[in-house]
N, C-alpha and C positions, 0 to 999 in steps of 0.2 A: 521672142523663146517659143521652141516646139512643146508640142503637149507632153514629149517626154523629158526634156529638161525640167517643165512645171512641175510632173509628177516625183522626179528625181529629189527636186529641192524638197518638195513637202514629204517624202519620204525619208529622207536624211533627217530634218528637221525632228520627226517623231521619233527618230532611232537617239538622237541626242539628247531629246526630253525624257528619255527612259530612266527612270532610277530604280528597278528590279529586275528579275529574271522574270517576273510574271508581265510587267509592262511591256519589255523587250518582246517577248514571245507574241502578245497580242499585235506589235508594229509588223512582227514576221507573216503570222495569220491574214494580217490587212493587207499585206502587200503580195506574199510568196503563196500562200493557200491556195485552195482548191479554187476560192472566188475570190480571191486576191485581184486588187488593183492591176497589178505588172502580170499575172496570170489569165486575166482577162485580155491584156494587149495580145499575148502569145497564141490565144485562142482565136482574134480575130485576122491572124497572117492566112488562114485557110481561106477566107474570102475575096481575099485581095490578088490583084491580076499579078502576072509574075515580075512585070516592071516593078509593082509599090512594092512588093515582098524583097526585091534587091535592097532597097534603102530601108525598108521596116524592118526587116529579119534582124540586120546587123544592130541597128540601134536598140531593138526591144532585147535580143539576147543581151550586148551589153549592160543596159539599164539593169537587166536581171542581175548580172554577174557582180554587179558596184553593190547593188542593195544587200545582196547576201552576203556577201563580204563585210559590208558595212555592219549589218545586224550578226555575223558573226564575231567581228572585232568587238563590238558592243558587250553582247553578251557574255562575253571573257571577262570582259572587265567588271561587269556587274556582278559575276561569279567568283572571282576573286576578292572583289568588296565583301561581300556577303560573308565570306568564309574567313576574312579579318576582322569582321565586325562579330562573328560568331565567338572566333576564338578570344577578343576579348571580353566578351559577355560571359562566357565560360570559364575563364580562367581561374585557376587556385593558387591562392596567394600562398606560397611555401613556407613565409615567412611568420604563419599564424602558430601559439602555441602549440606543444603536442598536446594531445586529447588526454585528460585525467585515467589514470586506471584505475579497473573495476573496484579497488579496495577505497579508492577517495573518491568516486561517483555512487558505491552502494550504501545502503542506510540499512541499521536495525530496527525492526520493528520497534514500539515503544511496550510492547508486552515481553518482549524478549530482554530487554533493557531492562526494565521492572523487576523482574526474576533475578537477573545479575546483580541488580542492585541488594534485594534484599537477601540474596544469598550473600553478598560481601558483609551487611549488617550482621546478620544471625551467626555465619563462621566465625567473627569476631569473636562472640559470648559463646563459642565453644557448641554451635549447634551443626548438626550433620542435614542434609538433604535427604526425604526419603519419597518414593514414589510408589504408584500402585495400578491397577489396569483400567481405561476408562469404564467397559463393561463389568458390572458387579452380578451377583446374586443378591437376592432381598435379605438373607442374614446379614452381609456383612454392610449393605449398605443402609439397613433399616434396625433390623431385630436386635443386632450385636451393639447398636447406638442407642438403645433402650427407647427406642419408637414403638408404642404399643399397637397392636391391632385397631384398625380405624381410624389411625390419624391420618388428618388430612393430607399430610406428603405423600403418602401410599396412594393416591387417588391418580386415577388418568390425567387429570386437568393439569396436574404438576408436573409428572414423571412420563420420562420416556420408556415403557415398557416395549420389550422385545417378543417375538413369537414363542410360545412354549417350546422347550427342548424335548427330546423324545422322553424324558422324565415326568415331561408336565410341568416341569419348573422356568418359571417369566424370569428372565435376567432384565437389567436394568441399565441404562446409562446413568451414571453415578450422578446422583444431586449434589452432591457436595466431595471434598476431598476426605473427610472424616473418617470412611472404610480404611484408609490406612493406616489410621491410629493402632486398630485393631491387629491388621496384622502384623504390624511392628511390634505390639506387646506380643503377639503368640510367637514371635519369632526371635526376640532380645532380651532380655534380662533389663532390669532397671540398674543402674540411672538411665534413663529415656530423655534425650534432647534434641527433639526433631523439628524441622521445617518442612510443608508439605505442599508446593506450589503444583498447579496441574489444571485440566480441562473439567468444568462439569457441564451439565445439561439439565435444564429445565424449560417446561413451556410457556415462554413469556418473550415477549418481542416489540420495545418502542425503542424510544430514544436514549434511556438508562437501564435497559434489559435486552440481554439477547439471547437465544435456546442455546446458544455454547456460550461460555464465558470463562472466566478463570477465577480459580480463588488459593487463596495460601492460607495454611494452617499451620498452628504450632501446636506440641505437646512437651510436655517437661512430665516426669513423672520419677520418684524416688519416697524416701522416706521424710523427707521433712518439707518438702514443698507448701508455698503459703500464697494466700491472697496477696501480701505484700511483694513477693517476688514475682508474682506477674503483672502486678504494678509496676515495678521498675522495670521489666522486659519490654512492657509495652511503651513507656515513658523514653526509654533509650531508643530505641525502634524509631516511634516517631520523630524524636530531636535528628537521630541520624539521618532517615528517609528522605521528609522534608525539610533537611538541613537547616535548622534554626537552634539556635542556643537553650531555649526554653520552649516547653509547653503545659499548657494546664488542662487536667483531667478531670474528667469526673465520672464514677461509676454507677449505672442506674441498675436497680432491680428489674429483670428479665424471665423469661424461663424458654432454656431449649432442653430436651430430653437427655441430653449427654451429657450435661454438666448443672450440678448443683452445690454452692448457687452459683445463680448467670446474671451476667450483666450487660449491660450494653454501655459501650463507653463514648463519651463526647469529648471533642477537642476544642478549644477555645481557638476562634479563629476573626477574620475580617473579609466579609464578603461586599465590601464596597467594590471592588475593580473588576466587575465584569465577572467572566469565567473563572477567573485564577483567582482561587480563594487562599489567603494568608494567612498560615499558622503561625502561632507564637505569638500573636498581638490581636487587635480589637476585642470587641465585647459578643460577639455571636458565639453559636455552637454548631457542631455538627458531629452527628454519629458516622462514626467510621468502622466498627468493628463489633463483634461480640465475645464474649469470653466466660471464663469461670472455672470453676473448681471441676475437675473429672469424676463423674455420677458414679457410685461404686459400681452400679450393676455393669456400666461398661468396662470397669477394672476387672470385673468376674469374666466379663467376656471374651479378655484379653489374657484371660489366665492368672490373673494376678490378685493375690490376697489384699482386699480393701483396710483390712484391720492393720495390715504391714506397711503397703506401700499408697501413698496418694499423689496429686498432680495437679496440674492446671493445663488448661489448652483455649487457646483462640482460634477465629480465621474472620477473612475481610475478603473482598471482592480486589482482583489484581487489575481489573480493567477499570473499575473506579476509583482507586487511589492514583492509576495514573490520570486519569481523566480532572482529578484534585490539584496533582500537583503540577499537569503540565498545561492547564486550561484545555482541554478539549473537549467540546460542548455536546458531542451525539457519540454514542457508544458505537452505533450502527458502519461509525468511518474504520473503526478497527477491522473490519472485515470486509472492506467492499474493495479491496485491492487496488485502491487510485494511487498510481506513482506519485502524482503530483502531491496528495495527503502525506505520504511515507518519506515527501523528499522535505517536508516542510517539518512535520514531527520526528521522523527518524534519527536515528544517532549514528555517527561514522563507525565502522566498524572495528578501528584500533582503536577508540578510546574506551577501554575497560573501567567501570564503575570501581571505585577503591576509596576506602574511608579515608585515606593521605593526601589522596589526589582529588578528592571529591567526588559524587557519583554522577552527577550528570553535567561535570564539565564539557 
C-alpha cells in the first residue's frame, strides 16, 4: 500500500469517527488546512522531477478531491443531525393547557380584601364609608380631637411634619383617620353612622409597626347612642369578621383625648396554634381595638351641641387584624411587593366578600 493510500485510509477513518460539526472541521483542518497532511504533499510537488510529478500529481490531487468530498458529505450529515436534535429539544407541546387569564392569575392584596370585608359587614348594619385627605392640618389632626398643647403625639418623634407653608403653618401626615370624624360632623347633620378606612403615618418601624399603615374607625352620632350600643356593634363586627358564632369581650378602662369614657377592648382567644389566633375559643385574651363615647369637646369642634347629641367611636389597625385573621407573621411583608407573598396570601379578584357567601371564601 502506497503512502497516499495509507494517508487516505487514516483520514477517512477520522471522518467517519467525527460526531459533530466541530470535530469534522478539525479533521478538515488537519487534512486540507494550510499545514494539513494533504496540503503538505501538494507543496512537495515542486521539489520533484518532471517524471515524478507525472505520477504523484494525479495521485495527490485525486486524494485531495476524495477527502474534500468525504468531509463535505459527513459535514452535511452532521449538520442535518444537529438541526434534528435542536428541533426535538426546542419543540413546543401544543397540547399543553391554555395559559390562565389575568383575572385568574391576579391576586387582591390582603389590605384591599380586609377593607372590602369591613365594608360588607358595616354596610349590613347601615353604615356608610367616609374618607378624608392624608395630609391634614394641625387643627383637624390634633386640636379638634381634644389633643392639648404639649401632648406627646404632637412631637416630632411620633409625627411626620411637613415644611411650613407661606403662612408658616406646618401640615402633617395624618397620624390616625379621626380627622374624618370632624370633617363629617361639620358637613352632615346627625344621625351619623360611618366607618373610615384609610392610610395613616407614624414614625415607627418593626415587625408589627410600619411608618405607613392602615386604620379603620367607626363613628355613631345621634341623641340616644350608649356604651351598650357600642358593645353590640363591636361584638357583631368581630363575629362576622373572624367568622365565628360567638366572641367573649371585656372592656378595660383607658384614656384617649377624643373619647370619655374610653376603653381598650380584649377578646377571648386561643394562641396555641402558632401565628394563627383562634377567636371564639380558648382562655387567652388579646387587645384588638380602642373605643369610647365621643368627648363633648370633639362634638363642639364638629359643630354639634353635646347637650343634644352624643355618640361613640372606635378604631383599630387594618394591618394588624389582617395578620391576626390570616396568620401573617410580619407586617413589613405587606409593603415589600413580593409577588410570591402576594400569590400565597392574596385573594382571587372575582371572589368578592359577602356576608351570605362568606367573607374569605
